[in-house]
N, C-alpha and C positions, 0 to 999 in steps of 0.2 A: 468625488463631487457628485451627489444627487442633482437629476437632470430638473428646470425649474420651468413649468408654463405660466407665462406673463400676457395679461390683457394686452393689447395693440386697438386701443377704441374697440369698438362692435363690430369689425368686419374683419378681424386678424388677430391672433394671437403667437405669442414667441416660445419656440421650443429652443431652452440654452441649457448647453453643454458644460459650459464652465465661467469660469471670469477670466482667466489668462488667455495669451495667442501661444499655441501650440499646434504643431504637426497632427496630434492623435486627437484633438477638440476640432479642429477643422474638418479632419478626415469623417469624422462622426457626424459633421453638419452636412457633409457633401454628401455621405453616406446616405441619409434621411431625405436631403433633395431628390436625390437619383431614385430612391426608393418610393417614394410618393409619386414622382412623374411615370413608373412602371404602372402604380396603380390606376394612377388615372388614365394612363393607354391602355386597362384592360377594363376599364369602365365602372370602377369604383371610385372612394372618396370623393361622391357626388356632393358639390356644392365648393369643393376647392377651387378657386380660380388662379393662385398660382402661388410658388415658393420663392422666398428671398432669400439665399445664404448669405450670412455675415463670417466675419474671423468664429466667433464662436456661440451663433445661434441659428437659428433657420425663423425668419418667419413665413406662417401658413396664414394666405389671406382665403377668405372664403365669400359668397353671395349670403347676407342674412336671409336672402328672401327662402333661400335652398338648404340653408344647415345652417347649425349652430353651433359653439363651441364645445357645449357639453356633448353634443351629439358626434365631433370630429377628433375631440381629443383622445376618448378610449383607444379610437381607432389606431392614432397615431403611436400613442402609447405601445399599442400592441406589434406596431413593425418595430419600434425600439427595443422592445423587450425579447423581439426575435431574434435580435443580432442584427448590427450594420455592416456590412464591407464597405470596405474601403474603397471608393467611387474612383473607375480607374482615369486619367486624364480626358476630359473631354477631345483635347487637340495636344499635339506638340506642335509650340510655334518657335520658329527663328526668326529674330528681330535683328537687323542689319544696326550696327552701333559706329559710328565713327569717333575714335576717342585722341584723336591726333593733331585736331587742330585747335590750340589753345582757346579761342573762341568758344569752342564747344565744351572743354572740358576745364573750367576756371579753379575746381577746388582739387584737381588731381593730385598736384604739389602738395597741397594741406594735407591732404588725405594721405600720401605716403608717408609725408613727416610724422603726423598725428598716429599711424600706425607700423613706424619702423619698416617700411618697405621702399621699392623705388618703384618709381612710376610706371614701371613695366609691369612688376609683380602685381599691384593694384588692379592693372586690365587683366592679367592672366588671370586672375581669383576672380574679378567678377566674371569673367568669359567661362571658366569654369562651375561656376554657382550653378546648383539644380533647384531651378526656380519653380515655384506654381504659384496660380492667380490665386487670392483668398478670398476678394470682394473688392466691389468696386465702389468709389465712394471721392467724396468731398468736390466734383466737378464731373459733368458726362464724359465718360472713359476715361478716368483715371483709376487703372487698377492699383490695388497694395498688391505688390507680388514678394513673397516671403522666401525665405530659403536663401540669403546673402552669406559668402563662406566667413565663418565667425571671426577671421581674423581683420574683415574691413568693417565689424558693427560699431558705429558712432552714434552719439544723440544729434538728432538735429541741429543744424547752426543757433547759435546764442543770438546772432542776427538776421533775422529772414530776406532775403531780396524782395524788394520791389515788383520786379518783373522778371520772371524766368522764361525764357522765350519756350514757345510750343517745341513739341519733339525732344527737348532737354531730357537725359537720364542721370537720376539721382539716385542716390544711397543715404539710407536712414537707419539706424537698430538691425534689424535684420531683414529690410526690404530693400527692393527697389522699384521704382516707378518711373512712370514715364509721363511728362508734362503733358494733357491735348490741346490746351491754350495759351498764351501768354498770361501769366499769372503771378501773383505774387507766390514765393515757398520755400521754405528753410532747408530742403535737402542738400546734398553735397552733390555736387554737377560732376558729373565722370564723363559724357560725351553727350552725342546729339543722335536719333536715328533720322533718316529721311522719309519716315512713314508717319502716316497721321492717325492718333491714336480715335478722333473722332470726325467722320466726315459724312456731313450729312449727302454724298453722290454714290455711297456703298448704299445697297438690299439691307444691309445692317451696319449703321453709322458708327459703333464701339467696334473694335476691333478686338478684345480681350474679353475673354468671359472669365466667372469665377470657375474653376478645374482645370484650367489650360495649364499643360507645361511649358514653362517658356524658357531658352537659351539666347543669349544674346551671341552674334556674330560680328566680328570686326571687319569693317570695310575701311579702305582708304577715303581720302576727301576726293577722289575720283569718281570711286566707286557711289559714293554718299550724293553728288552732282548728280551722276545718271539714273539712281534711283528716284530722286527727288523732281528731277522732269517727268519721270511718268508718274508719278505721284501726281503731280500740279496739272498735265495734260490728261490725264483721266486714263493712261493706258496701260496699269500699273496691275500686273497678274497676280492680286492677291492671296491666290492658292498657291502660289510657290513658295509663301512663309511655312505651308504645314509640311512637316516631316513627317514622311510616310514611312512605316514601319517598314523594314527591306526585308 
């Protein structure tokens, strides 16, 4: 599909790479996002304020006093035509998750029944899924994390819950997510993390970012409680979540 350039008011335009959610499309979005960042760091693309990636498009925001779309779009087109290498994950993150408490995993048995798997198989396949954050949306800190193992793919619940507890881990379609606040929601809940996806006490309140690689790490209820206590009292070392290359 040809790339489309669409106006987003008078201070931004969107570079749309496709109409579906697919790894190759998002890879091009993130590749252009990284390429523009490199150009700006080199002192080029004057007037660009920021770029905002979504699942299938990149929004280019600019200062209308410094540049126009007519000036910027040809430069962006040249970057695209020059080829976009898939951007490497910005970080690899290991997210602790407790699947063992029925309060945390109210949909585990139903997901197992609907997929023809045991509960332990559902957990094992969620843990083995190779996830990447595509985009943030719906509420501050909520990441749409794509890459769920195909055997676990289900549509959203036919009856959404009025209240999903903060830090619940859910699945729907080919994605998983973590609820940053108590909120309504229609995803199937498999567990809960002791982490907070949005915490104003942190220098960067939002924990995950587009481009992050994510794996889940199973923890017991006792481990969950210990980590949650560190998060609550502000002693959590957030850098321990990042998986460093060996």
